[in-house]
C-alpha positions as CSV (number, residue, x, y, z in Angstrom):
1,M,0.4,-0.2,0.3
2,S,1.1,3.2,-1.2
3,T,0.0,6.5,1.1
4,D,1.3,10.0,1.7
5,L,-1.3,10.4,4.3
6,R,0.5,10.5,7.9
7,I,-0.9,11.4,10.8
8,A,0.1,11.7,14.3
9,C,-2.7,11.4,17.0
10,V,-1.5,14.0,20.2
11,M,-3.3,12.4,23.6
12,V,-3.5,15.4,26.0
13,G,-4.8,15.2,29.8
14,L,-3.9,14.9,33.4
15,P,-2.7,11.6,35.0
16,A,-5.5,9.1,35.8
17,R,-8.0,10.3,32.7
18,G,-7.6,8.0,30.9
19,K,-5.1,8.3,28.1
20,T,-3.4,5.1,27.5
21,Y,-6.0,3.1,27.6
22,I,-7.4,5.9,24.7
23,A,-3.8,5.4,23.1
24,Q,-4.1,1.8,23.5
25,K,-7.6,1.3,22.1
26,V,-6.9,3.6,19.1
27,C,-3.7,1.6,18.2
28,R,-5.5,-2.2,18.2
29,Y,-8.5,-0.5,16.5
30,L,-7.1,1.2,13.7
31,T,-4.3,-2.0,13.4
32,W,-7.4,-4.4,13.2
33,L,-8.7,-2.5,10.4
34,G,-5.6,-3.2,8.2
35,I,-4.0,0.5,8.9
36,K,-0.3,0.8,9.8
37,T,-0.1,2.1,13.2
38,E,2.2,2.1,16.4
39,S,1.8,3.6,20.1
40,F,4.8,5.6,21.3
41,S,4.7,6.4,24.9
42,V,6.6,9.1,26.5
43,A,6.5,7.2,29.7
44,N,8.7,4.0,28.3
45,Y,11.0,6.6,27.3
46,R,11.2,8.3,30.4
47,R,11.2,4.5,31.9
48,K,14.5,4.0,29.7
49,L,16.4,7.0,30.7
50,V,16.1,7.2,34.5
51,G,14.4,3.8,35.3
52,S,10.8,3.5,36.6
53,G,9.6,3.7,40.1
54,Q,10.8,7.8,39.5
55,P,9.1,9.5,43.4
56,A,5.7,12.2,42.8
57,S,8.7,14.8,43.3
58,F,10.7,14.0,40.0
59,F,7.1,15.1,38.4
60,D,7.6,18.2,40.1
61,I,7.5,21.7,37.7
62,H,9.9,22.8,39.7
63,N,12.3,20.0,40.0
64,S,14.3,20.8,36.7
65,T,16.4,17.7,36.7
66,G,13.2,15.9,36.5
67,L,12.1,18.4,34.2
68,K,15.3,18.5,31.6
69,Q,15.2,14.0,31.9
70,R,11.4,14.2,31.2
71,R,11.8,16.4,28.2
72,E,15.0,14.5,26.7
73,A,12.0,11.7,27.0
74,A,9.7,13.6,25.0
75,T,12.5,14.3,22.7
76,A,13.6,10.1,22.3
77,A,9.8,9.2,22.0
78,L,9.4,11.9,19.3
79,E,12.4,11.3,17.3
80,A,11.5,7.4,17.0
81,M,7.7,8.2,15.8
82,L,9.6,10.4,12.8
83,S,11.9,7.6,12.0
84,W,8.7,4.8,12.6
85,F,7.0,7.2,9.7
86,D,9.8,6.7,7.0
87,R,11.3,3.7,7.8
88,E,7.8,1.8,8.3
89,K,6.0,4.1,5.7
90,G,3.6,4.0,8.6
91,T,-0.1,5.9,8.3
92,V,-1.0,6.9,12.5
93,A,0.9,7.2,15.0
94,I,-0.2,7.8,19.1
95,F,2.1,10.4,21.1
96,D,1.0,9.2,24.3
97,A,1.9,11.7,27.0
98,T,0.4,14.3,28.9
99,N,1.7,17.4,26.4
100,S,-0.5,19.4,29.6
101,T,0.8,23.2,28.1
102,K,0.4,24.9,25.2
103,E,3.9,25.4,24.9
104,T,4.6,21.9,24.9
105,R,1.5,21.1,21.8
106,A,2.9,24.4,19.9
107,W,6.5,22.6,19.9
108,L,4.4,19.4,19.1
109,N,2.7,20.5,15.9
110,E,5.4,22.1,14.3
111,Q,7.2,19.6,14.8
112,L,5.1,17.7,13.2
113,T,3.7,19.6,10.1
114,R,7.5,20.5,9.1
115,N,7.2,16.7,8.7
116,N,4.1,16.6,7.1
117,I,2.2,14.6,9.5
118,Q,-1.0,16.1,10.7
119,P,-2.0,16.1,13.9
120,L,-4.7,15.5,15.7
121,F,-4.8,16.2,19.5
122,I,-7.2,13.9,21.9
123,E,-7.8,15.4,25.2
124,S,-9.4,13.1,27.5
125,I,-11.2,15.6,30.6
126,C,-12.5,13.6,33.5
127,E,-13.9,15.5,36.4
128,V,-16.4,12.1,38.0
129,E,-14.3,11.4,40.8
130,D,-15.2,7.8,41.1
131,M,-13.7,7.2,37.3
132,I,-10.3,9.0,38.7
133,G,-10.7,6.8,41.4
134,A,-11.0,4.1,39.1
135,N,-8.4,5.0,36.4
136,M,-5.2,5.2,39.3
137,L,-6.4,2.1,40.8
138,D,-5.9,0.9,37.2
139,V,-2.3,2.9,37.0
140,Q,-1.3,1.3,40.3
141,T,-2.4,-1.4,39.5
142,H,-1.1,-2.8,36.4
143,S,1.5,0.5,35.6
144,P,5.3,-0.9,35.6
145,D,5.7,2.5,37.7
146,Y,4.2,0.7,40.8
147,K,5.4,-2.5,39.8
148,N,6.1,-4.4,43.6
149,M,4.9,-1.0,45.4
150,D,3.1,-0.7,48.7
151,P,-0.5,-0.2,47.5
152,I,-1.1,2.8,49.9
153,K,2.5,3.9,49.4
154,A,1.2,3.7,45.5
155,S,-2.2,5.4,46.0
156,K,-0.2,8.8,48.7
157,D,2.6,8.8,45.6
158,Y,-0.2,8.9,42.5
159,E,-2.4,11.4,43.9
160,T,1.1,13.3,44.6
161,R,2.5,13.1,40.8
162,I,-1.3,13.8,40.1
163,K,-0.6,17.5,41.8
164,N,1.9,18.2,40.1
165,Y,0.6,18.8,37.1
166,V,-2.5,20.4,37.8
167,G,-1.6,23.9,38.6
168,S,0.5,24.2,35.0
169,Y,-2.2,22.3,33.3
170,E,-3.4,24.0,30.1
171,T,-7.0,22.1,28.4
172,I,-6.9,22.7,24.6
173,T,-8.1,26.3,23.6
174,E,-6.0,26.7,20.1
175,D,-8.7,27.1,17.4
176,N,-5.8,26.1,14.5
177,Y,-5.4,22.4,15.9
178,S,-7.2,19.8,14.7
179,Y,-8.8,18.1,17.9
180,V,-11.2,15.8,20.0
181,K,-12.2,16.0,23.6
182,L,-13.6,14.1,25.5
183,V,-15.6,15.0,28.5
184,N,-16.2,13.1,31.2
185,S,-16.3,9.5,29.5
186,G,-18.4,10.0,26.8
187,S,-20.9,12.5,28.6
188,Q,-19.7,15.5,26.0
189,Y,-17.7,16.1,22.9
190,I,-16.4,18.8,21.6
191,I,-14.6,19.1,18.2
192,N,-12.5,21.1,15.7
193,L,-11.2,21.5,12.6
194,V,-11.3,17.7,11.6
195,Q,-9.7,17.3,8.2
196,D,-10.4,14.5,6.1
197,Y,-12.3,10.9,6.3
198,L,-9.3,9.0,8.3
199,E,-9.5,11.4,11.1
200,S,-13.3,11.5,10.7
201,R,-13.2,7.7,11.5
202,I,-11.0,7.8,14.1
203,V,-13.1,10.4,16.0
204,Y,-16.1,8.3,15.1
205,Y,-14.3,5.7,17.0
206,L,-13.3,7.8,20.1
207,I,-17.3,8.7,20.6
208,N,-17.9,5.3,20.4
209,L,-15.0,4.5,23.2
210,Q,-16.3,4.0,27.4
211,T,-13.0,4.5,28.9
212,R,-13.6,2.5,32.5
213,P,-12.4,-1.2,32.1
214,K,-14.9,-3.2,31.3
215,R,-15.9,-7.6,31.3
216,I,-16.8,-9.3,27.8
217,W,-18.2,-12.7,27.4
218,F,-17.7,-15.0,24.2
219,S,-18.9,-18.0,23.6
220,R,-19.2,-20.3,20.8
221,H,-22.4,-21.9,20.0
222,G,-22.8,-25.5,21.5
223,E,-21.9,-29.2,19.2
224,S,-24.0,-28.7,16.0
225,Q,-24.6,-31.7,13.8
226,F,-22.2,-30.2,11.1
227,N,-19.0,-30.2,13.4
228,I,-20.0,-33.9,14.3
229,Q,-19.7,-33.6,10.6
230,D,-16.6,-31.7,9.9
231,R,-18.8,-29.9,7.7
232,I,-18.4,-26.0,7.5
233,G,-21.0,-23.3,7.7
234,G,-24.6,-24.2,7.0
235,D,-27.6,-23.6,9.2
236,A,-27.5,-27.0,11.3
237,E,-29.1,-28.1,14.3
238,L,-27.5,-28.4,17.5
239,S,-26.2,-32.5,18.2
240,E,-27.3,-33.9,21.4
241,R,-24.0,-32.6,23.3
242,G,-24.6,-29.7,22.1
243,R,-28.3,-29.3,23.5
244,Q,-26.7,-30.6,26.6
245,Y,-24.1,-27.5,26.5
246,A,-27.1,-25.6,26.2
247,K,-28.8,-26.5,28.5
248,E,-26.2,-26.6,31.2
249,L,-24.5,-22.8,30.0
250,P,-27.4,-20.5,32.1
251,D,-25.6,-22.4,35.4
252,L,-22.7,-22.3,33.6
253,V,-23.7,-18.3,33.4
254,A,-24.7,-18.3,37.1
255,R,-21.3,-19.4,38.8
256,N,-19.3,-17.3,36.9
257,I,-20.5,-13.5,35.8
258,G,-23.5,-13.9,38.7
259,D,-26.6,-12.1,39.0
260,R,-24.7,-9.1,36.4
261,P,-27.3,-7.9,34.2
262,L,-26.3,-9.2,30.9
263,V,-27.7,-8.5,27.1
264,V,-27.3,-11.7,24.9
265,W,-26.4,-11.4,21.4
266,T,-26.0,-14.1,19.1
267,S,-25.4,-14.4,15.4
268,T,-29.2,-14.6,13.3
269,L,-27.9,-18.9,12.6
270,K,-30.3,-21.9,14.4
271,R,-26.8,-23.3,16.5
272,T,-26.2,-20.1,18.1
273,I,-30.5,-19.3,19.5
274,Q,-30.4,-22.9,20.1
275,T,-27.7,-22.2,23.1
276,A,-28.9,-18.8,23.9
277,A,-32.8,-20.1,24.4
278,G,-32.3,-21.7,27.9
279,L,-30.4,-18.1,29.2
280,P,-33.2,-15.9,31.5
281,Y,-31.6,-12.1,29.3
282,P,-32.7,-10.2,27.2
283,K,-31.5,-11.5,23.7
284,K,-30.5,-9.9,20.3
285,Q,-29.8,-11.4,17.2
286,W,-27.7,-9.9,14.8
287,K,-26.8,-10.6,11.1
288,A,-23.2,-9.2,11.4
289,L,-22.1,-12.2,13.8
290,D,-22.6,-15.3,11.3
291,E,-20.8,-17.4,10.0
292,L,-17.8,-16.5,7.6
293,D,-19.5,-17.4,4.1
294,T,-17.8,-20.2,2.5
295,G,-19.3,-19.5,-1.4
296,V,-19.1,-22.6,-3.2
297,C,-17.8,-24.5,0.0
298,D,-20.6,-24.2,2.2
299,G,-21.9,-27.3,3.7
300,M,-18.5,-29.4,2.0
301,T,-15.8,-31.4,4.6
302,Y,-12.6,-30.4,4.0
303,D,-11.9,-33.7,2.4
304,E,-14.2,-32.8,0.3
305,I,-12.7,-29.7,-0.6
306,A,-9.3,-30.7,-1.2
307,E,-11.0,-33.0,-4.1
308,K,-13.4,-31.3,-5.9
309,Y,-11.2,-27.7,-5.4
310,P,-7.9,-28.4,-4.7
311,E,-6.1,-25.2,-5.6
312,D,-8.8,-23.7,-2.8
313,Y,-7.9,-25.9,-0.8
314,A,-3.6,-25.1,-0.4
315,R,-4.5,-21.6,-1.4
316,R,-6.0,-20.8,2.2
317,D,-3.3,-22.8,4.1
318,E,-0.8,-20.3,2.4
319,D,-2.8,-17.1,3.7
320,K,-6.0,-17.9,5.7
321,F,-6.9,-14.2,6.4
322,N,-7.1,-13.2,3.2
323,Y,-8.2,-16.1,1.5
324,R,-12.0,-15.4,-0.2
325,Y,-14.0,-18.2,-0.8
326,R,-15.5,-18.1,-4.2
327,G,-19.0,-16.4,-3.6
328,G,-18.5,-16.0,-0.7
329,E,-16.0,-14.2,2.3
330,S,-12.6,-13.9,3.7
331,Y,-11.2,-13.6,7.6
332,R,-10.5,-9.5,6.9
333,D,-14.3,-9.0,5.2
334,V,-15.6,-10.8,8.1
335,V,-13.6,-8.1,10.0
336,L,-15.2,-5.3,8.4
337,R,-18.4,-6.3,8.7
338,L,-18.0,-6.5,12.9
339,E,-16.8,-3.3,13.0
340,P,-20.6,-2.3,13.3
341,V,-20.2,-4.9,16.6
342,I,-16.6,-3.4,18.0
343,M,-18.2,0.2,18.1
344,E,-21.1,-0.9,20.1
345,L,-19.2,-2.9,22.5
346,E,-17.1,-0.4,23.3
347,Q,-20.0,1.6,24.2
348,H,-21.7,-1.3,26.6
349,E,-20.9,-3.3,29.1
350,N,-22.2,-6.7,30.5
351,I,-22.6,-8.8,26.9
352,L,-22.5,-11.9,26.6
353,I,-22.0,-13.1,23.2
354,I,-23.4,-15.9,21.4
355,A,-21.5,-17.0,17.6
356,H,-19.5,-18.9,15.4
357,Q,-15.6,-19.7,15.6
358,A,-14.1,-17.5,12.7
359,T,-16.9,-14.2,13.9
360,I,-15.5,-14.8,17.9
361,R,-11.8,-15.1,16.5
362,C,-12.4,-11.7,14.8
363,M,-13.5,-10.1,17.9
364,Y,-11.2,-11.5,20.2
365,A,-8.1,-10.9,18.0
366,F,-9.4,-7.1,18.0
367,F,-9.2,-7.2,22.2
368,M,-6.3,-9.1,22.7
369,N,-4.0,-7.1,20.0
370,I,-3.5,-10.0,17.4
371,S,-2.2,-10.1,14.5
372,H,-3.6,-11.1,11.3
373,E,-1.7,-13.4,10.3
374,K,-2.3,-15.0,13.7
375,L,-5.9,-14.0,14.0
376,P,-6.8,-17.2,12.0
377,Y,-5.6,-19.7,14.4
378,A,-6.5,-18.3,17.0
379,R,-7.9,-21.3,19.7
380,I,-11.3,-21.1,20.4
381,P,-13.1,-24.0,21.7
382,L,-16.9,-25.4,21.9
383,H,-18.6,-25.5,25.0
384,T,-16.2,-22.5,26.5
385,I,-17.3,-18.4,27.8
386,I,-14.5,-16.8,27.1
387,E,-13.9,-13.9,29.6
388,L,-12.0,-10.8,28.5
389,K,-11.1,-8.1,30.6
390,T,-9.9,-4.6,29.4
391,N,-7.6,-2.4,31.1
392,A,-5.1,0.5,29.8
393,Y,-2.4,-2.2,30.2
394,S,-3.7,-5.7,28.9
395,C,-6.0,-7.9,28.3
396,E,-6.8,-10.7,30.8
397,E,-8.3,-13.5,30.0
398,K,-10.5,-16.6,31.5
399,Q,-12.1,-19.9,30.3
400,Y,-14.8,-21.2,32.3
401,K,-15.8,-24.5,30.7
402,V,-18.7,-27.5,31.6
403,G,-18.3,-31.3,32.1
404,V,-19.7,-31.8,28.2
405,E,-17.1,-33.2,25.3
406,A,-17.6,-31.7,22.2
407,V,-15.2,-32.6,18.8
408,D,-12.2,-30.1,18.6
409,T,-12.9,-28.1,15.2
410,Y,-9.2,-26.6,15.7
411,R,-6.9,-26.7,12.4
412,P,-3.4,-25.4,13.1
413,K,-1.3,-23.8,10.7
414,P,0.5,-26.1,8.3
415,S,4.6,-25.5,8.8
416,V,4.8,-26.0,5.3
417,P,2.1,-24.3,3.2
418,L,0.6,-27.4,1.3
419,I,0.7,-25.2,-1.9
420,K,4.6,-24.3,-1.8
421,K,5.0,-28.0,-0.4
422,L,3.2,-29.0,-3.5
423,K,5.5,-26.8,-5.9
424,E,8.5,-27.8,-4.4
425,Q,7.7,-31.6,-4.8
426,G,7.7,-30.5,-8.9
427,E,3.9,-31.4,-8.5
428,A,1.0,-29.1,-10.3
429,V,-1.9,-27.8,-8.4
430,R,-5.0,-29.3,-10.0
431,R,-7.5,-26.1,-10.9
432,N,-11.2,-26.2,-11.1
433,E,-12.4,-22.8,-12.6
434,G,-15.8,-23.9,-10.5
435,A,-14.4,-22.3,-7.4
436,S,-11.6,-20.5,-7.5
437,G,-11.4,-18.1,-4.9
438,E,-9.1,-15.0,-4.9
439,I,-6.0,-13.6,-2.0
440,A,-7.0,-10.5,-1.3
441,D,-4.1,-7.4,-1.0
442,A,-2.2,-8.2,2.3
443,S,-0.7,-4.5,1.8
444,E,-4.6,-2.8,1.3
445,P,-6.5,-1.8,4.9
446,I,-9.3,-3.4,5.4
447,L,-11.3,0.1,6.3
448,P,-10.3,2.1,3.0
449,L,-8.6,5.6,3.8
450,S,-10.6,8.0,1.8
451,P,-13.7,7.3,0.8
452,V,-14.2,6.6,-2.8
453,L,-15.1,9.8,-4.8
454,P,-16.9,10.7,-7.8
455,A,-13.9,11.2,-11.0
456,N,-15.2,14.7,-11.1
457,K,-14.6,15.3,-7.4
458,K,-11.6,16.0,-5.6
459,P,-11.4,16.4,-1.4
460,S,-11.1,19.8,-0.3
461,V,-7.9,19.5,2.2
462,S,-7.7,22.4,5.3
463,R,-4.2,23.5,5.7
464,I,-2.6,23.7,8.6
465,Q,-0.5,26.7,9.9
466,K,3.5,26.4,11.3
467,S,3.8,27.7,14.1
468,A,7.7,28.7,15.2
469,P,9.8,26.4,16.8
470,I,9.3,26.1,20.7
471,K,10.7,23.6,23.3
472,P,9.2,21.9,25.3
473,D,7.6,22.8,28.7
474,L,5.8,20.3,30.7
475,M,6.3,17.0,29.5
476,S,4.4,13.1,30.4
477,A,5.5,10.7,32.8
């Protein structure tokens, strides 16, 4: 993929306002959609420079040594980001820091625009004490700065660190900057000078994003008749063991999820609806949650596909994420159709999704930050609830099982793709023109970087004025 578009999302806000959580979520979202994205945390560069565990006094604006070292860390992070754009031909970078003064933002704006990078400032403002407290606990629990520190000592130190920023903090009022302000985790949004399609897509994701940690639960449908027969696709009924899983699922949910006010989402296919039938919660069916469409191979076993469509069988092993069945879908197609589901999940809590192996793999990869190459090989077993708990630094996973046996539908990635093996052996791969799916261009993003415009229309572009070089004042942790 070749593009001149380069965007830097510059985080702004006091500590414990969810900036790192937002930065990581935006990075995962864009990467999931095939847009080359990287996050650059000034805190990580500061820890490389002076080590972790610096006391709150290190972040005092009157601490000249600490201020100098934080400036060095910010400069190192910025230089690494600029180098990444040139070396990796990246599209979006995220500069994760407090960037809490106008002077700092002016310096960043000048450096970025001088390098033909569009800055998009993202400010997280939070004035709700419960939310701030939850964010503080998340930092104290997961940040490397407080690893192995007494919780009470960590809490006092972090409170002092935040106070060191409050006096000099300046909210964004620069009218010539592109920015979005997120106030109190979605209670208000302020958007200014968003310039193009990709920036608007980032903003659209942000206004759907809740910054507090949450849990999400996934389960495949119970074992189906097609699972037993090793057939793919279709709209099969549950097997006897699948019906037993559906019967025991309410108890499994009660034991491990508790009395939360759950909502259950299913696909429109019989096997998920039957699996959810006994759950005493509101239910919603999503067409977007249906299994990957296998086109002309629907209802066939893998052995039948290998016999009838050997080229397709071999090519799918070659690139399982990008291979599209003729008349059907690829995993990358499923990612795109699941984007509205992800948007809904970001807004809600207490959702149990009962769906299919491919669709759950795609959503699981989003939350667990799994690459496209590895996504089709994520292990999503039958008769298991998968719990994911998101936070700023990671996504924690738990699995809950019942004692109901099921077939193992997992197919590992071949060590040598079949098509390569056959070529090495000098054998031709027999082509059947009746199937012949395609492998999509992996270098192209799943989400287009710009809308498709009529041939006689050209997009208008607003220019950002360059500011004079300014040294950074107060940088982030």
